[in-house]
C-alpha positions as CSV (number, residue, x, y, z in Angstrom):
1,M,-20.9,-11.9,-17.8
2,L,-22.8,-9.5,-15.7
3,Q,-25.6,-10.8,-13.6
4,F,-28.7,-9.2,-12.2
5,H,-27.2,-8.2,-8.9
6,D,-24.3,-6.4,-10.8
7,Y,-26.9,-4.1,-12.5
8,V,-28.5,-3.5,-9.1
9,L,-25.1,-2.5,-7.7
10,V,-24.6,0.0,-10.6
11,V,-28.1,1.5,-10.0
12,L,-27.4,1.8,-6.3
13,M,-24.1,3.5,-7.1
14,L,-25.8,6.0,-9.4
15,V,-28.5,6.9,-6.9
16,A,-25.8,7.3,-4.2
17,L,-23.7,9.5,-6.5
18,Y,-26.7,11.7,-7.1
19,T,-27.7,12.0,-3.4
20,D,-24.1,12.5,-2.3
21,I,-23.4,15.3,-4.8
22,R,-26.8,17.0,-4.3
23,Y,-27.3,16.6,-0.5
24,H,-23.8,15.6,0.8
25,K,-25.4,12.6,2.4
26,L,-26.0,8.9,1.7
27,P,-29.5,8.1,3.1
28,N,-30.0,5.1,5.3
29,W,-33.0,3.9,3.1
30,L,-30.6,3.5,0.2
31,T,-27.8,1.7,2.0
32,V,-30.0,-0.5,4.2
33,S,-32.1,-1.5,1.1
34,G,-28.9,-2.4,-0.7
35,V,-27.8,-4.7,2.2
36,A,-31.2,-6.3,2.4
37,F,-31.4,-6.8,-1.3
38,G,-28.0,-8.4,-1.4
39,L,-28.7,-10.8,1.5
40,V,-32.2,-11.8,0.3
41,Y,-31.2,-12.1,-3.4
42,H,-28.3,-14.3,-2.7
43,L,-30.3,-16.4,-0.2
44,I,-33.0,-17.0,-2.8
45,S,-30.6,-17.6,-5.8
46,G,-27.9,-19.6,-3.9
47,G,-29.5,-20.9,-0.7
48,I,-27.3,-21.0,2.4
49,D,-24.2,-20.8,0.2
50,G,-25.5,-17.6,-1.4
51,L,-26.3,-16.1,2.0
52,I,-22.8,-16.9,3.3
53,F,-21.3,-15.4,0.1
54,S,-23.3,-12.2,0.7
55,G,-22.7,-12.1,4.4
56,I,-19.0,-12.5,4.1
57,G,-18.9,-9.7,1.5
58,F,-21.0,-7.5,3.9
59,L,-18.7,-8.2,6.9
60,V,-15.4,-7.7,4.9
61,A,-16.6,-4.4,3.5
62,T,-18.0,-3.2,6.8
63,G,-14.9,-4.2,8.8
64,I,-12.4,-2.5,6.5
65,F,-14.4,0.7,6.0
66,L,-15.3,0.8,9.7
67,L,-11.6,1.0,10.4
68,L,-11.3,3.9,8.0
69,Y,-14.3,5.6,9.6
70,V,-12.7,5.3,13.1
71,F,-9.7,7.2,11.7
72,R,-12.1,9.7,10.2
73,V,-11.0,9.1,6.6
74,L,-14.6,8.3,5.5
75,S,-18.1,9.2,6.6
76,A,-20.5,6.6,8.0
77,G,-22.6,6.8,4.8
78,D,-19.6,5.5,2.9
79,V,-19.2,2.6,5.3
80,K,-22.8,1.7,4.9
81,L,-22.7,2.0,1.1
82,F,-19.7,-0.3,0.9
83,A,-21.5,-2.7,3.2
84,A,-24.3,-2.8,0.7
85,F,-21.8,-3.3,-2.1
86,G,-20.3,-6.2,-0.2
87,A,-23.7,-7.8,0.4
88,I,-24.6,-7.4,-3.3
89,A,-21.4,-8.3,-5.0
90,G,-19.4,-10.4,-2.5
91,T,-15.9,-10.2,-1.2
92,E,-13.8,-10.2,-4.4
93,V,-15.7,-7.5,-6.1
94,V,-15.9,-5.2,-3.1
95,L,-12.2,-5.5,-2.4
96,H,-11.6,-4.4,-6.0
97,L,-14.1,-1.6,-5.5
98,M,-12.3,-0.4,-2.4
99,M,-8.9,-0.5,-4.1
100,Y,-10.0,1.4,-7.1
101,S,-12.0,3.9,-5.0
102,I,-9.0,4.7,-2.9
103,V,-6.7,5.1,-6.0
104,F,-9.3,7.4,-7.7
105,G,-9.7,9.4,-4.5
106,G,-6.0,9.9,-4.3
107,V,-5.7,11.0,-7.9
108,I,-8.7,13.4,-7.5
109,G,-7.1,14.8,-4.4
110,I,-3.8,15.4,-6.2
111,I,-5.6,17.1,-9.1
112,I,-7.5,19.4,-6.8
113,L,-4.3,20.3,-4.9
114,L,-2.4,21.0,-8.2
115,F,-5.2,23.1,-9.8
116,T,-6.1,25.2,-6.7
117,R,-2.4,26.3,-6.5
118,T,-2.3,25.7,-2.8
119,F,-0.5,22.4,-3.0
120,L,2.6,23.5,-1.2
121,S,0.8,25.4,1.6
122,R,-1.7,22.6,2.2
123,M,0.9,19.9,2.2
124,T,3.1,22.0,4.6
125,G,0.1,22.7,6.9
126,G,-0.9,19.0,6.8
127,L,2.6,17.9,7.6
128,F,2.9,20.3,10.6
129,A,-0.5,19.2,11.8
130,L,0.6,15.5,11.6
131,I,3.9,16.3,13.4
132,G,2.1,18.2,16.1
133,S,-0.3,15.4,16.6
134,I,2.5,12.8,16.8
135,T,4.7,14.8,19.2
136,S,1.9,15.8,21.5
137,K,0.2,12.4,21.3
138,D,-3.0,14.4,20.7
139,L,-5.0,14.1,17.5
140,S,-6.6,17.6,18.0
141,H,-4.0,19.3,15.7
142,L,-4.8,16.9,12.9
143,E,-8.5,17.1,13.5
144,D,-8.4,20.9,13.6
145,Y,-6.5,20.9,10.3
146,K,-9.0,18.5,8.7
147,V,-12.1,20.4,9.8
148,N,-10.9,23.9,9.2
149,R,-8.3,23.9,6.5
150,S,-8.5,20.8,4.4
151,T,-10.5,20.4,1.1
152,R,-13.2,17.7,1.2
153,I,-14.9,16.1,-1.7
154,P,-17.7,13.6,-1.8
155,F,-16.1,10.1,-1.9
156,M,-18.6,9.2,-4.6
157,Y,-16.5,11.1,-7.1
158,A,-14.0,8.3,-6.6
159,V,-16.5,5.5,-6.2
160,A,-18.3,6.0,-9.5
161,P,-15.3,5.5,-11.7
162,A,-14.1,2.7,-9.4
163,V,-17.2,0.7,-10.0
164,F,-16.9,0.9,-13.8
165,T,-13.1,0.2,-13.6
166,A,-13.6,-2.8,-11.3
167,Y,-16.3,-4.3,-13.5
168,Y,-14.3,-3.7,-16.6
169,F,-11.2,-5.6,-15.3
170,L,-13.2,-8.3,-13.5
171,V,-15.7,-9.1,-16.3
172,F,-14.5,-7.8,-19.6
173,A,-10.6,-7.9,-19.5
């Protein structure tokens, strides 16, 4: 059964979806208020155990997504959003959200590549950039490819269906 904090997470995700699509940015007021809500809500509803539950979810989400941010897979806004998700929903739910988000992101990326008819040229260019970076031990080839020739989409396109999928399998299945 869904609880109050689950509905808050969905509302947070919907606002983040709107702002990411419209402005290509996840504002700090949104992510920080999500973290604050999660920590305070769980402290009030569960005491110290609730605060620990929320804090561990926050730390797990921040740690994993911070690693992806360091490798420039995600933006800082995505890290902060998942930190808020972790504080609100806890470790188990946020790990499911991460998994489904990455899967949906991969599927969306493949669909974009197939329908833009540039699949082979982009894959070849990306492969050469990766090989160039490995052989020269310099990430500038890969960074140049990512900035100038790769296709970028808001990660929220993958996060939104991931939230509904995760809750479906965690609560209803």
